[in-house]
C-alpha positions as CSV (number, residue, x, y, z in Angstrom):
1,M,11.6,-15.7,-6.5
2,I,10.8,-15.7,-2.8
3,I,7.2,-16.6,-1.9
4,R,5.1,-14.0,-0.2
5,D,2.8,-16.3,1.5
6,L,0.8,-13.5,3.1
7,Y,-0.8,-12.5,-0.3
8,I,-1.1,-16.1,-1.7
9,E,-3.0,-17.2,1.4
10,K,-5.4,-14.1,0.9
11,I,-6.0,-15.2,-2.6
12,K,-6.4,-19.2,-2.0
13,P,-10.0,-19.0,-0.5
14,F,-11.1,-17.2,-3.7
15,I,-9.8,-19.8,-6.1
16,D,-12.7,-21.2,-8.2
17,K,-15.2,-18.7,-6.7
18,P,-17.5,-16.8,-9.0
19,L,-15.7,-13.5,-8.3
20,I,-13.1,-11.7,-10.3
21,K,-9.9,-11.3,-8.2
22,V,-8.5,-7.9,-8.5
23,I,-4.8,-7.6,-7.3
24,T,-3.8,-4.0,-6.9
25,G,-0.9,-2.0,-5.6
26,I,1.8,0.6,-6.4
27,R,4.1,-0.2,-9.4
28,R,6.8,-2.8,-8.5
29,S,5.2,-3.7,-5.3
30,G,5.3,-7.4,-6.6
31,K,1.8,-7.8,-8.2
32,S,3.4,-9.6,-11.3
33,V,5.4,-12.0,-9.0
34,I,2.1,-12.8,-7.1
35,L,0.4,-13.6,-10.2
36,R,3.2,-16.0,-11.4
37,F,3.1,-17.7,-7.8
38,L,-0.7,-18.0,-8.3
39,K,0.0,-19.8,-11.7
40,E,2.2,-22.2,-9.9
41,E,-0.4,-22.7,-7.2
42,L,-2.9,-23.6,-10.0
43,L,-0.4,-26.2,-11.5
44,E,0.1,-27.8,-8.0
45,R,-3.6,-28.3,-7.9
46,K,-3.2,-30.4,-11.2
47,I,-4.7,-27.7,-13.4
48,D,-3.3,-28.4,-16.9
49,E,-1.2,-25.7,-18.3
50,N,-3.4,-25.4,-21.2
51,Q,-6.2,-24.4,-19.2
52,I,-4.2,-21.3,-18.0
53,I,-4.2,-18.1,-20.1
54,Y,-1.5,-15.7,-18.9
55,L,-0.9,-12.2,-20.5
56,N,1.4,-9.4,-19.1
57,F,0.6,-6.3,-20.9
58,E,3.5,-4.5,-20.1
59,S,5.4,-7.1,-22.3
60,L,5.9,-6.3,-25.9
61,E,4.7,-9.7,-26.7
62,Y,1.2,-8.5,-26.1
63,S,1.5,-4.9,-27.0
64,D,-0.8,-5.3,-30.2
65,I,-3.6,-6.4,-27.8
66,D,-4.6,-2.9,-27.0
67,R,-8.5,-3.0,-27.0
68,A,-11.1,-5.1,-25.5
69,E,-12.2,-6.6,-28.8
70,K,-8.6,-7.8,-29.4
71,L,-8.4,-9.3,-25.9
72,Y,-11.7,-11.0,-26.2
73,A,-10.6,-12.6,-29.7
74,Y,-7.3,-13.7,-28.2
75,V,-8.9,-15.4,-25.1
76,K,-11.8,-16.9,-27.3
77,E,-9.3,-18.8,-29.4
78,R,-7.5,-20.4,-26.4
79,V,-10.3,-20.9,-23.8
80,S,-11.0,-24.4,-23.0
81,R,-14.5,-25.8,-24.2
82,E,-14.4,-28.9,-21.9
83,K,-12.8,-27.7,-18.6
84,R,-12.7,-24.6,-16.7
85,S,-10.2,-21.9,-18.0
86,Y,-8.0,-19.6,-15.6
87,I,-7.5,-16.1,-17.1
88,L,-4.6,-14.2,-15.6
89,L,-4.2,-10.6,-16.9
90,D,-1.3,-8.4,-15.7
91,E,-1.6,-4.7,-15.7
92,V,-4.9,-4.9,-17.6
93,Q,-5.5,-1.3,-17.5
94,E,-3.2,-1.0,-20.6
95,V,-6.0,-2.4,-22.7
96,T,-8.6,0.1,-23.6
97,S,-12.0,-0.7,-22.3
98,W,-10.8,-4.0,-20.9
99,E,-13.8,-4.1,-18.5
100,K,-16.1,-5.0,-21.4
101,A,-13.8,-8.1,-22.3
102,V,-13.7,-9.3,-18.8
103,N,-17.5,-8.9,-18.4
104,S,-17.9,-11.2,-21.4
105,F,-15.4,-13.7,-20.1
106,M,-17.7,-14.1,-17.1
107,T,-20.8,-14.3,-19.3
108,D,-19.5,-16.5,-22.1
109,F,-16.9,-18.9,-20.6
110,D,-16.4,-21.1,-17.6
111,A,-13.6,-19.2,-16.4
112,D,-11.8,-18.1,-13.1
113,I,-10.4,-14.6,-13.7
114,Y,-7.5,-12.7,-12.1
115,I,-6.5,-9.3,-13.1
116,T,-3.7,-7.0,-11.7
117,G,-3.6,-3.1,-12.0
118,S,-1.7,-0.1,-10.6
119,N,-4.6,2.3,-10.3
120,S,-7.4,1.4,-7.8
121,R,-9.8,4.1,-8.8
122,L,-9.5,3.3,-12.4
123,L,-10.2,-0.4,-11.9
124,S,-12.9,0.1,-9.3
125,S,-14.8,2.6,-11.4
126,E,-14.8,0.5,-14.4
127,L,-15.4,-2.7,-12.5
128,A,-18.3,-1.1,-10.7
129,T,-20.0,-0.1,-14.1
130,Y,-20.0,-3.7,-15.4
131,L,-19.3,-6.1,-12.5
132,T,-21.0,-4.7,-9.4
133,G,-20.7,-7.0,-6.5
134,R,-18.8,-9.7,-8.6
135,Y,-15.2,-9.0,-7.7
136,V,-12.8,-8.8,-4.7
137,E,-10.0,-6.6,-4.3
138,I,-6.6,-7.8,-2.8
139,N,-4.1,-5.0,-2.3
140,I,-0.4,-6.0,-2.6
141,Y,1.9,-3.6,-0.3
142,T,5.7,-3.3,-0.6
143,L,7.7,-5.7,1.7
144,S,7.0,-5.7,5.3
145,F,10.0,-5.9,7.7
146,L,9.5,-9.5,8.1
147,E,9.7,-10.1,4.3
148,Y,12.6,-7.8,4.0
149,L,14.4,-10.1,6.6
150,Q,13.4,-13.2,4.7
151,F,14.8,-11.6,1.5
152,K,18.0,-10.7,3.0
153,I,18.5,-14.2,4.7
154,Q,17.7,-15.7,1.0
155,R,20.2,-13.2,-0.7
156,T,23.1,-13.6,1.7
157,G,22.5,-17.2,3.1
158,S,23.2,-15.9,6.5
159,H,20.8,-16.7,9.5
160,E,22.8,-14.5,11.9
161,I,21.0,-11.4,11.2
162,S,19.8,-9.1,14.0
163,P,16.3,-7.3,13.6
164,R,17.4,-4.5,15.8
165,T,20.5,-3.9,13.5
166,E,18.6,-4.4,10.1
167,I,15.5,-2.2,11.1
168,E,17.7,1.1,10.5
169,A,18.5,-0.2,7.0
170,F,14.8,-1.1,6.4
171,I,13.9,2.6,7.5
172,R,16.4,3.9,5.0
173,M,15.9,1.6,2.1
174,G,12.1,0.9,2.3
175,G,10.3,-2.2,0.8
176,F,10.2,-2.3,-3.0
177,P,11.1,-5.8,-3.6
178,V,13.6,-5.0,-6.5
179,L,15.9,-3.3,-4.0
180,H,16.4,-6.4,-1.9
181,L,17.3,-8.9,-4.6
182,A,21.1,-7.4,-4.7
183,D,23.0,-5.0,-3.0
184,Y,22.9,-1.3,-3.7
185,T,24.5,1.8,-2.6
186,W,22.0,4.3,-1.1
187,E,22.5,6.6,-4.0
188,S,21.6,3.7,-6.4
189,A,18.5,2.6,-4.3
190,Y,17.1,6.0,-4.2
191,K,17.5,6.4,-8.1
192,I,15.7,3.1,-8.5
193,I,12.8,4.3,-6.1
194,Y,12.8,7.7,-7.7
195,D,12.3,6.0,-11.3
196,I,9.4,3.8,-9.6
197,Y,7.8,7.1,-8.2
198,S,8.1,8.9,-11.6
199,S,6.5,6.1,-13.4
200,A,3.7,5.9,-11.1
201,I,3.2,9.8,-11.3
202,L,3.3,9.7,-15.2
203,R,1.5,6.5,-16.1
204,D,-0.8,6.0,-13.1
205,T,-1.6,9.4,-12.2
206,I,-1.2,12.1,-15.1
207,Q,-2.0,9.9,-18.1
208,R,-5.0,8.1,-16.4
209,N,-6.4,11.3,-15.1
210,N,-5.6,13.7,-18.0
211,I,-3.7,16.0,-15.7
212,R,-2.3,18.8,-17.6
213,D,-0.5,21.0,-15.1
214,V,2.2,18.4,-14.3
215,E,4.5,20.9,-12.6
216,L,1.6,21.8,-10.1
217,L,0.8,18.1,-9.4
218,E,4.4,17.5,-8.5
219,R,4.5,20.4,-6.1
220,V,1.3,19.1,-4.4
221,V,3.0,15.8,-4.0
222,K,6.2,17.4,-2.5
223,F,4.0,19.3,0.0
224,V,2.3,16.0,1.0
225,I,5.8,14.4,1.4
226,D,7.2,17.3,3.3
227,N,4.2,17.0,5.8
228,I,4.0,13.1,6.1
229,G,2.4,12.2,9.4
230,N,1.1,15.8,10.0
231,K,-2.6,16.7,10.1
232,F,-3.5,18.7,6.9
233,S,-6.5,19.6,4.8
234,A,-6.9,20.4,1.1
235,K,-7.3,23.9,2.3
236,N,-3.9,23.8,4.0
237,I,-2.4,23.0,0.7
238,A,-4.4,25.8,-1.2
239,D,-3.3,28.4,1.6
240,F,0.4,27.3,1.2
241,F,0.3,27.8,-2.5
242,K,-1.4,31.2,-2.0
243,S,1.5,32.1,0.3
244,Q,3.9,31.4,-2.5
245,Q,1.9,33.5,-4.9
246,R,0.4,30.6,-6.6
247,K,-3.3,30.1,-6.7
248,I,-4.8,26.6,-6.7
249,D,-8.5,25.8,-6.7
250,L,-9.7,23.5,-3.8
251,N,-11.4,21.0,-6.2
252,T,-8.1,20.7,-8.1
253,V,-6.3,19.8,-4.9
254,Y,-9.1,17.1,-4.1
255,N,-8.7,15.8,-7.7
256,Y,-5.0,15.6,-7.5
257,L,-5.2,13.9,-4.0
258,N,-7.5,11.3,-5.3
259,A,-5.4,10.7,-8.4
260,L,-2.5,10.2,-6.1
261,E,-4.2,7.9,-3.8
262,G,-5.7,5.9,-6.8
263,A,-2.1,5.2,-7.9
264,F,-1.1,4.1,-4.5
265,I,1.3,6.9,-4.1
266,I,-0.3,8.3,-1.2
267,E,-2.6,6.7,1.4
268,R,-5.1,9.1,3.3
269,I,-6.0,8.2,6.9
270,P,-9.0,9.7,8.2
271,R,-9.4,11.0,11.8
272,Y,-11.7,9.4,14.4
273,D,-13.2,11.3,17.2
274,L,-13.3,8.7,20.2
275,K,-15.5,11.0,22.4
276,G,-18.1,11.6,19.5
277,K,-17.6,8.2,18.0
278,E,-17.5,9.4,14.5
279,V,-15.1,9.8,11.5
280,L,-14.2,13.4,11.2
281,K,-14.2,15.0,7.6
282,T,-11.2,17.4,8.3
283,L,-7.4,17.2,8.9
284,E,-6.6,13.7,7.8
285,K,-3.2,12.5,7.7
286,C,-1.3,11.6,4.6
287,F,1.1,8.8,4.2
288,L,3.1,7.1,1.3
289,G,2.8,3.7,-0.6
290,D,6.3,3.2,0.8
291,H,8.2,5.2,3.2
292,A,11.4,5.3,1.3
293,I,9.7,7.7,-1.4
294,V,10.4,10.4,1.3
295,Y,14.1,10.0,0.9
296,A,14.1,9.3,-2.9
297,V,12.0,12.7,-3.5
298,M,13.4,14.9,-1.0
299,G,16.8,13.5,0.1
300,Y,17.6,12.1,3.3
301,R,16.5,14.3,6.2
302,D,16.8,13.3,9.9
303,R,13.9,15.8,10.7
304,M,11.5,13.6,8.9
305,I,12.1,10.5,10.9
306,S,8.7,10.9,13.0
307,G,6.7,10.8,9.9
308,V,8.7,8.0,8.4
309,L,8.1,5.8,11.4
310,E,4.6,6.4,11.4
311,N,4.4,5.6,7.8
312,I,6.0,2.2,8.5
313,V,3.6,1.4,11.3
314,M,0.6,2.6,9.2
315,L,1.6,0.1,6.3
316,E,2.1,-2.8,8.7
317,L,-1.5,-2.3,10.1
318,K,-2.8,-2.0,6.5
319,R,-1.0,-5.3,5.5
320,R,-2.5,-7.1,8.5
321,G,-6.0,-6.1,7.4
322,Y,-6.8,-3.4,9.9
323,A,-8.9,-0.4,9.0
324,V,-6.7,2.5,10.3
325,Y,-7.8,5.9,11.6
326,T,-5.8,8.6,13.4
327,G,-7.5,9.5,16.7
328,K,-8.9,12.5,18.5
329,L,-9.7,12.5,22.2
330,D,-10.7,16.0,23.2
331,E,-7.6,18.1,22.2
332,R,-5.1,15.1,22.4
333,E,-4.0,13.1,19.5
334,I,-3.6,9.4,19.1
335,D,-1.5,8.3,16.2
336,F,-3.4,5.2,15.1
337,I,-6.6,3.6,16.0
338,A,-6.8,0.2,14.1
339,E,-9.8,-2.0,13.8
340,K,-10.4,-5.5,12.6
341,N,-13.1,-8.2,13.4
342,N,-14.6,-6.1,16.1
343,E,-11.4,-5.7,17.8
344,R,-9.3,-2.5,18.1
345,I,-5.7,-1.4,19.2
346,Y,-4.3,2.0,19.8
347,V,-0.6,3.0,18.8
348,Q,1.5,5.8,19.5
349,V,4.8,6.2,17.5
350,T,8.0,8.2,18.4
351,W,11.6,8.2,17.7
352,K,13.0,8.1,21.2
353,M,12.0,8.4,24.9
354,E,14.0,11.4,25.3
355,G,12.8,12.5,28.7
356,P,9.8,12.9,30.9
357,A,8.0,15.3,28.6
358,T,8.2,12.7,25.6
359,V,6.8,9.9,28.0
360,E,3.9,12.1,29.2
361,R,3.1,13.1,25.6
362,E,3.1,9.6,24.2
363,F,1.5,7.7,27.2
364,Y,-1.1,10.3,28.5
365,P,-3.5,10.3,25.7
366,L,-3.6,6.4,25.9
367,R,-4.2,6.4,29.7
368,D,-7.4,8.5,29.2
369,I,-9.0,5.8,26.9
370,R,-11.3,3.8,29.2
371,D,-11.4,0.4,27.5
372,N,-9.5,-2.8,27.8
373,Y,-8.2,-2.8,24.0
374,P,-4.5,-3.3,23.6
375,K,-2.4,0.1,23.7
376,Y,1.2,0.4,22.5
377,V,3.9,3.0,22.5
378,V,6.3,2.2,19.7
379,S,9.6,3.6,19.5
380,M,13.3,3.2,18.4
381,D,14.5,3.2,22.1
382,D,16.6,0.3,23.2
383,F,17.0,1.2,26.8
384,W,13.7,2.6,28.0
385,K,11.5,-0.5,28.7
386,D,8.9,0.6,31.1
387,N,5.2,-0.2,30.6
388,I,2.6,2.2,32.3
389,E,-0.8,1.2,33.4
390,G,-1.0,-1.6,31.0
391,I,0.3,0.6,28.1
392,R,3.1,-1.6,26.4
393,H,6.3,0.1,25.2
394,V,7.8,-1.8,22.3
395,H,10.7,-1.5,20.1
396,L,9.7,-0.7,16.4
397,A,11.5,-4.0,15.2
398,D,9.7,-6.0,17.8
399,F,6.3,-4.6,17.1
400,L,6.8,-5.1,13.2
401,L,7.6,-8.8,13.9
402,M,4.8,-9.4,16.4
403,E,2.6,-12.5,15.4
404,N,-0.5,-10.6,16.5
405,Y,-1.4,-7.3,18.3
406,G,-4.7,-8.7,20.0
């Protein structure tokens, strides 16, 4: 296993703090591995293994622990009476009313608690009921480009790896860790991704939200994927289905989008009006929990490359802890406004600098922003290297590997 230091470092400050650590993310993003690394971290801190209670509820070994009462009884038998216990619960949402048991652990035992789950809305709604203000959520994303390179070096033993060459494979293959532990053909890789996506749709969306019209949900997902990186609204979706002689209620669209976002299949990015200095309630953009889902579901299509590149940049900004918005400046659009610690960056994303019209389109909106925050135009262009009026043009591979953007 390859240590994903980014997430271990995010968890470390909360070890032994009186907060439940909630580790979330799309299925197969690596939550279980992070939890195992956490166990190793505890052992390195001289915590006795008998103080650590680890349960993976996707394992048949614990399939009989299906209700809060059984979970509580199991932990009560094993919890230490003399020292602090460390309770690690993987995919805890498989246990009915699990939040009642976790609440009792906080009340009855001297325990440090870590849980993982693949449905953020389910976890947050249940935690909010019982544990308001007593938990912190840490989201696990699929592999970054840097992690992808680390996985490849580990797998091949070669350090002669060119980021400019590998970025194309990363764009096609995506970041689900399982794909980078061995060599796969494109066909095999997309089959694996599609199976992960199907599992997330079934278990974390349909079953968790009691969705009955599965075919309609799948059509909504495909509409979102087909419009990745484009502005749209629930009304756009409803109007599209109406044009296909299929009616869908606006509330149903919102419920489906919320369910998909809760399962980390999609990520909705709101618009920010730079002139009015407010978040707008219309025409957000939708992206995916991993960009390769596009190809696994829709097949490989060159015409979707712009949306895929935006998806990659959006996820990188999210991994780094930025709050991300799409931008509006009068009638012009800025792909991303990202904020963290009272700092801000602006990012435009395009495939290639194909001529003066493309240069004008990408640089012009950023030139009109009258502040001193960093501004980037990110593309796959190896040859066009000009910076304009302090706006940096950066190759995608270089942007993803930059230590910081400030």
